C-alpha positions as CSV (number, residue, x, y, z in Angstrom):
1,X,0.0,0.0,0.0
2,X,1.2,3.5,-0.9
3,X,1.9,6.0,1.9
4,X,-1.0,5.0,1.8
5,X,-14.6,5.7,-4.9
6,X,-31.5,4.8,-16.6
7,X,-31.4,8.4,-15.5
8,X,-34.8,8.9,-13.9
9,X,-34.6,11.7,-11.3
10,X,-34.8,10.5,-7.8
11,X,-34.5,12.9,-4.8
12,X,-33.4,11.5,-1.5
13,X,-32.6,13.1,1.8
14,X,-30.6,11.3,4.5
15,X,-30.3,13.4,7.7
16,X,-28.7,11.9,10.8
17,X,-29.5,14.0,13.9
18,X,-26.7,13.9,16.4
19,X,-27.5,13.4,20.1
20,X,-27.3,16.4,22.3
21,X,-24.4,16.3,24.7
22,X,-23.4,19.7,26.0
23,X,-23.6,22.9,24.0
24,X,-25.1,22.9,20.5
25,X,-25.5,19.5,18.8
26,X,-24.0,18.7,15.5
27,X,-26.4,17.7,12.7
28,X,-24.7,15.6,10.0
29,X,-25.9,15.8,6.5
30,X,-25.3,13.0,4.0
31,X,-24.2,13.6,0.4
32,X,-27.7,14.1,-1.0
33,X,-29.6,17.2,0.2
34,X,-33.3,17.4,-0.6
35,X,-32.8,19.9,-3.4
36,X,-30.3,17.8,-5.2
37,X,-30.5,18.1,-9.0
38,X,-30.3,14.9,-11.1
39,X,-27.9,14.3,-14.0
40,X,-24.5,14.7,-12.3
41,X,-22.7,12.2,-14.6
42,X,-24.4,13.8,-17.6
43,X,-23.3,17.3,-16.7
44,X,-19.7,16.3,-15.9
45,X,-19.4,14.4,-19.2
46,X,-20.9,17.4,-21.1
47,X,-18.2,19.7,-19.7
48,X,-15.3,17.3,-20.3
49,X,-12.5,17.9,-21.2
50,X,-13.0,21.2,-19.4
51,X,-14.2,19.6,-16.2
52,X,-13.5,20.6,-13.4
53,X,-12.1,23.9,-14.7
54,X,-11.4,25.4,-18.1
55,X,-8.0,26.9,-16.9
56,X,-5.4,25.4,-14.6
57,X,-5.8,26.4,-10.9
58,X,-3.5,29.2,-9.6
59,X,-0.2,28.1,-8.0
60,X,-0.2,27.5,-4.2
61,X,1.5,30.9,-3.4
62,X,-1.5,32.7,-5.0
63,X,-4.1,30.8,-3.1
64,X,-5.7,31.9,0.2
65,X,-7.3,30.0,3.1
66,X,-11.1,30.1,3.4
67,X,-12.3,32.7,5.8
68,X,-12.7,31.4,9.3
69,X,-10.8,28.1,8.8
70,X,-9.5,26.5,12.1
71,X,-6.7,24.0,12.5
72,X,-6.5,21.6,15.4
73,X,-4.0,18.9,16.2
74,X,-5.7,15.6,16.7
75,X,-2.8,13.2,17.3
76,X,0.6,14.7,18.1
77,X,2.5,11.5,17.5
78,X,3.4,8.4,19.6
79,X,7.0,7.3,20.1
80,X,5.8,3.7,20.2
81,X,3.9,4.1,16.9
82,X,5.9,6.5,14.9
83,X,4.1,5.8,11.6
84,X,0.6,7.3,11.3
85,X,-1.4,7.6,8.1
86,X,-4.7,7.7,6.2
87,X,-7.1,9.3,8.8
88,X,-10.9,9.2,8.7
89,X,-13.5,11.4,10.4
90,X,-17.2,11.2,11.4
91,X,-19.7,13.0,13.7
92,X,-21.4,10.7,16.2
93,X,-23.7,11.7,19.0
94,X,-22.4,15.3,18.9
95,X,-18.7,14.3,19.0
96,X,-16.0,14.4,16.3
97,X,-14.4,11.0,15.9
98,X,-11.1,10.9,14.1
99,X,-9.1,7.6,13.4
100,X,-6.1,6.4,11.5
101,X,-3.7,3.5,11.3
102,X,-0.5,3.2,13.2
103,X,2.7,1.2,12.8
104,X,5.8,1.0,15.2
105,X,8.3,2.5,12.7
106,X,7.4,1.9,9.0
107,X,4.2,1.4,7.0
108,X,2.6,-2.0,7.5
109,X,5.8,-3.4,9.0
110,X,5.6,-5.3,12.3
111,X,2.1,-4.2,13.3
112,X,-0.7,-2.1,11.9
113,X,-3.6,-1.2,14.1
114,X,-6.5,1.3,14.0
115,X,-6.7,3.9,16.7
116,X,-8.9,7.0,17.2
117,X,-9.7,9.9,19.5
118,X,-13.0,11.8,20.1
119,X,-13.7,15.5,20.7
120,X,-16.8,17.0,22.2
121,X,-15.7,20.6,22.0
122,X,-15.2,21.2,18.3
123,X,-11.7,19.8,18.1
124,X,-10.1,21.9,20.8
125,X,-9.4,18.9,23.1
126,X,-9.4,15.2,22.5
127,X,-10.0,12.0,24.4
128,X,-7.5,9.3,25.2
129,X,-6.5,6.9,22.4
130,X,-8.9,4.1,21.6
131,X,-8.0,0.9,19.8
132,X,-10.6,0.1,17.1
133,X,-8.9,-2.9,15.5
134,X,-5.6,-4.7,16.4
135,X,-3.9,-8.1,16.0
136,X,-4.1,-9.1,19.7
137,X,-3.1,-12.7,18.9
138,X,0.0,-11.7,17.0
139,X,-1.2,-13.7,14.0
140,X,0.4,-11.4,11.4
141,X,-2.8,-9.5,10.5
142,X,-2.5,-5.9,9.6
143,X,-5.5,-3.5,9.8
144,X,-5.3,-0.8,7.1
145,X,-7.1,1.7,6.7
146,X,-10.5,2.7,8.4
147,X,-13.6,4.5,7.3
148,X,-16.4,5.5,9.8
149,X,-20.2,5.6,9.5
150,X,-22.7,6.9,12.1
151,X,-26.0,5.3,11.2
152,X,-29.2,4.8,13.2
153,X,-27.5,5.9,16.4
154,X,-24.6,3.4,16.0
155,X,-21.0,4.1,15.2
156,X,-19.4,1.7,12.7
157,X,-15.9,1.3,11.4
158,X,-15.0,-0.4,8.1
159,X,-11.5,-1.7,8.3
160,X,-9.2,-3.3,5.7
161,X,-7.7,-6.6,7.0
162,X,-4.4,-7.6,5.4
163,X,-2.3,-10.7,5.8
164,X,0.9,-9.1,4.5
165,X,1.9,-5.7,3.1
166,X,-1.0,-4.8,0.7
167,X,-2.4,-8.3,0.5
168,X,-6.0,-7.3,1.4
169,X,-8.1,-10.2,2.7
170,X,-11.4,-8.6,3.7
171,X,-13.1,-5.4,4.7
172,X,-14.3,-6.0,8.3
173,X,-17.2,-4.2,9.9
174,X,-16.6,-3.0,13.5
175,X,-19.1,-1.5,16.0
176,X,-18.5,0.7,19.0
177,X,-20.3,-0.1,22.2
178,X,-20.8,3.4,23.4
179,X,-21.9,2.3,26.9
180,X,-18.9,0.0,27.4
181,X,-16.6,2.3,25.5
182,X,-14.9,-0.3,23.3
183,X,-15.0,-1.7,19.8
184,X,-15.8,-5.2,18.6
185,X,-15.9,-6.8,15.1
186,X,-19.3,-7.7,13.7
187,X,-18.7,-9.3,10.3
188,X,-16.4,-9.6,7.2
189,X,-18.5,-7.7,4.7
190,X,-16.5,-7.4,1.5
191,X,-13.8,-9.8,0.1
192,X,-10.5,-8.3,-1.1
193,X,-11.8,-4.8,-0.6
194,X,-9.8,-1.9,0.8
195,X,-12.0,1.1,1.9
196,X,-10.9,4.6,0.9
197,X,-14.2,6.6,1.1
198,X,-16.8,6.7,3.9
199,X,-20.1,4.9,3.0
200,X,-22.9,7.2,1.6
201,X,-26.5,6.2,1.5
202,X,-27.9,6.3,-2.0
203,X,-31.4,7.1,-3.1
204,X,-32.2,3.4,-3.7
205,X,-31.6,2.7,0.0
206,X,-28.2,1.1,-0.4
207,X,-24.9,2.4,0.9
208,X,-21.9,2.8,-1.4
209,X,-18.3,2.9,-0.3
210,X,-15.3,3.5,-2.7
211,X,-11.9,1.8,-2.5
212,X,-9.9,-0.7,-4.4
213,X,-9.7,-4.4,-4.8
214,X,-7.7,-7.3,-6.3
215,X,-8.5,-9.9,-8.9
216,X,-7.5,-12.7,-6.5
217,X,-5.9,-13.2,-3.1
218,X,-3.1,-12.6,-2.1
219,X,-2.4,-10.1,-5.0
220,X,-2.3,-6.4,-4.3
221,X,-5.5,-4.3,-4.5
222,X,-4.7,-2.5,-7.8
223,X,-8.2,-2.2,-9.2
224,X,-10.5,0.8,-8.4
225,X,-13.8,-0.5,-7.0
226,X,-16.9,0.3,-5.0
227,X,-18.7,-1.9,-2.4
228,X,-22.6,-1.7,-2.3
229,X,-24.6,-2.8,0.7
230,X,-27.9,-4.5,1.0
231,X,-29.8,-1.6,2.3
232,X,-29.3,-1.0,6.0
233,X,-28.1,-4.6,6.6
234,X,-24.5,-3.5,7.0
235,X,-23.3,-6.7,8.5
236,X,-24.4,-8.8,5.4
237,X,-22.0,-9.2,2.4
238,X,-21.6,-6.1,0.3
239,X,-21.3,-6.4,-3.5
240,X,-17.9,-5.4,-4.9
241,X,-18.0,-3.7,-8.4
242,X,-14.8,-2.8,-10.3
243,X,-14.7,0.5,-12.1
244,X,-12.0,-0.4,-14.6
245,X,-10.4,-3.8,-15.2
246,X,-7.7,-4.5,-16.2
247,X,-6.1,-1.5,-14.7
248,X,-2.6,0.0,-15.5
249,X,0.3,-1.4,-13.5
250,X,2.1,0.6,-10.9
251,X,-1.0,2.2,-9.4
252,X,-2.5,2.7,-6.0
253,X,-6.0,3.4,-7.2
254,X,-7.5,5.0,-4.1
255,X,-11.0,6.1,-5.1
256,X,-13.5,8.8,-4.0
257,X,-17.1,9.6,-5.0
258,X,-19.6,12.3,-5.5
259,X,-23.1,10.8,-5.2
260,X,-26.3,12.3,-6.5
261,X,-29.4,10.2,-7.0
262,X,-28.5,7.3,-9.4
263,X,-25.7,9.2,-10.9
264,X,-22.2,9.0,-9.4
265,X,-18.8,10.5,-10.3
266,X,-15.6,8.6,-9.1
267,X,-12.1,10.1,-9.0
268,X,-9.2,7.6,-8.7
269,X,-5.6,8.4,-7.9
270,X,-3.0,8.2,-10.7
271,X,0.6,7.5,-9.8
272,X,1.9,8.9,-13.1
273,X,3.8,12.0,-12.0
274,X,4.3,13.2,-15.6
275,X,0.6,13.6,-16.4
276,X,-0.6,14.2,-12.8
277,X,-4.0,13.2,-14.2
278,X,-6.4,11.2,-11.9
279,X,-8.7,8.7,-13.5
280,X,-12.4,9.8,-13.8
281,X,-15.5,7.5,-14.0
282,X,-19.2,8.0,-14.1
283,X,-22.2,5.7,-13.2
284,X,-25.9,6.2,-14.0
285,X,-27.3,3.1,-12.1
286,X,-26.3,3.5,-8.5
287,X,-22.7,2.2,-9.1
288,X,-23.6,-1.1,-10.8
289,X,-21.8,-0.2,-14.0
290,X,-19.1,2.4,-14.8
291,X,-17.7,4.4,-17.8
292,X,-14.3,6.1,-18.0
293,X,-14.1,9.7,-18.9
294,X,-10.7,9.8,-20.5
295,X,-10.3,13.5,-21.2
296,X,-10.7,16.0,-18.3
297,X,-8.7,18.9,-16.8
298,X,-8.2,17.8,-13.2
299,X,-4.6,17.6,-12.1
300,X,-3.4,16.4,-8.8
301,X,-0.3,14.9,-7.2
302,X,-0.1,11.1,-6.8
303,X,-1.9,10.9,-3.5
304,X,-5.4,10.2,-2.2
305,X,-8.2,12.6,-3.1
306,X,-11.5,13.1,-1.3
307,X,-14.8,14.5,-2.7
308,X,-18.4,15.0,-1.9
309,X,-21.4,17.3,-2.1
310,X,-22.2,20.0,0.4
311,X,-25.7,20.8,1.7
312,X,-25.6,24.0,-0.3
313,X,-25.6,21.9,-3.5
314,X,-21.9,22.5,-4.2
315,X,-19.5,19.8,-5.2
316,X,-15.9,19.6,-3.9
317,X,-12.7,17.7,-4.4
318,X,-9.8,17.8,-1.9
319,X,-6.3,17.0,-3.2
320,X,-2.6,17.9,-3.2
321,X,-1.8,20.8,-5.5
322,X,0.4,19.5,-8.4
323,X,2.6,22.7,-8.5
324,X,3.7,22.7,-4.9
325,X,7.5,22.7,-4.6
326,X,7.3,20.6,-1.5
327,X,5.9,17.1,-2.3
328,X,2.4,16.9,-0.9
329,X,3.0,20.2,0.8
330,X,-0.2,22.1,0.0
331,X,-3.6,20.5,0.5
332,X,-6.4,22.3,-1.4
333,X,-10.1,22.1,-1.9
334,X,-11.8,22.9,-5.2
335,X,-15.5,23.8,-5.0
336,X,-18.3,24.5,-7.5
337,X,-20.9,27.1,-7.2
338,X,-24.4,26.0,-6.1
339,X,-26.2,24.3,-9.0
340,X,-23.0,24.0,-11.1
341,X,-20.6,21.1,-11.6
342,X,-17.5,23.1,-12.7
343,X,-15.1,23.5,-9.7
344,X,-14.4,27.2,-10.2
345,X,-13.0,28.2,-6.8
346,X,-10.0,26.8,-5.0
347,X,-8.6,27.4,-1.5
348,X,-5.8,26.1,0.7
349,X,-6.7,23.6,3.4
350,X,-3.1,23.5,4.7
351,X,0.2,24.7,3.4
352,X,3.8,23.5,3.8
353,X,6.4,24.8,6.3
354,X,9.2,23.3,4.2
355,X,11.9,25.9,3.7
356,X,10.5,28.3,6.3
357,X,12.9,28.4,9.2
358,X,11.1,28.2,12.5
359,X,7.8,27.4,10.9
360,X,5.4,25.2,12.9
361,X,3.5,24.2,9.7
362,X,3.8,20.5,8.6
363,X,6.1,19.6,5.8
364,X,3.5,17.3,4.3
365,X,-0.3,17.4,4.5
366,X,-2.1,14.6,2.6
367,X,-4.7,11.8,2.6
368,X,-7.8,13.8,3.4
369,X,-11.2,12.7,4.6
370,X,-14.1,15.0,5.2
371,X,-17.7,15.3,6.6
372,X,-20.1,18.2,6.8
373,X,-22.0,19.1,10.0
374,X,-23.9,22.2,11.2
375,X,-22.6,24.4,8.4
376,X,-18.9,23.3,8.7
377,X,-16.7,21.0,6.7
378,X,-14.5,18.9,8.9
379,X,-11.3,17.7,7.1
380,X,-8.8,15.4,8.7
381,X,-5.4,14.6,7.1
382,X,-2.0,13.0,7.7
383,X,0.8,15.4,8.5
384,X,4.6,15.2,8.9
385,X,6.8,17.4,10.9
386,X,10.5,16.4,10.3
387,X,10.4,12.8,11.5
388,X,7.1,12.9,13.4
389,X,3.8,11.8,11.7
390,X,0.7,13.4,13.1
391,X,-3.0,13.9,12.4
392,X,-4.6,17.3,12.0
393,X,-8.2,18.6,11.6
394,X,-9.2,21.6,9.6
395,X,-12.7,23.1,10.2
396,X,-14.0,25.2,7.3
397,X,-17.3,27.2,7.4
398,X,-19.3,26.1,4.4
399,X,-20.4,29.7,3.9
400,X,-16.8,30.7,3.1
401,X,-16.6,28.2,0.2
402,X,-19.1,30.2,-1.9
């Protein structure tokens, strides 16, 4: 794994109301607000090759941060687990829950476990570390990575289970017992599936989760894919659908989605540093079949991207700016205007402190995950300060992304 998602209009609203703890509760909105317009795939394809923008985005030094953005340190680093990567975030019962995978020294070497922290004050302070998934029997199993879902009052974690570096065996569903304060496995839900994107409930009642898979075990997961649930029966087997097979060699096809009715857009990482051109796919049948969009204008570094749809009707993609002098130094968010699919505006989420003497900024900020709640977009990402790997949270007012 490297340092390391038929056109009848259907409207669907999925609103999960957070439990009230102290202060104002957080209300989490899924990817499909009530006023969602159909035809996302049609409109993206109609703009191509000028989607997401007709002109290249401005270089990092010309970009600004969204007004009101906040940055919080989630995990400062653990000397016993010096490697940290690929965080995930969710809002559950009014708390922010952020998780990631840890290894003692190097990626997926010796041990790989999933840990998390919770915050009930908007990211200012965080709970003690919790272990979501770990190889307590020392059987050689690695857990990489995690995606969270808060559904029907329960907090779930979808975790990749590996038997060796990048040999994905299953995606395992975990559940947190909030009263007991610990996690337990429920079921193996998707064979040879590595999750990259948090599940989103579609208008047909099924959840869809993007990631990557392999043609057989124990080969590496080098094929972009989605996993589709059987409605709310999360612990039953999910159907894994590949987006493009066979897939070019040398890839780490981490995939992210934008979901709107039956139509979906998928963006997949491309490791080709010469083109810096992610792979783009569309579906018009709730992810059952996919078409590649070969010509488009999106350019991003070879790193994980994350995307979605805001409650305002705006689409967004978070990625590493391809023109940054420091590799994976500037994390940016490109956003459309309400009702449009072109991503016209772009802001910095975090910038690099490389080459700035005395700077407390991270050298690297990458592998984002995001969720919207109460008019704010919560973005977690991996960071690196010299030799320390940490996890940060950026909180962006949605109103500043207009």
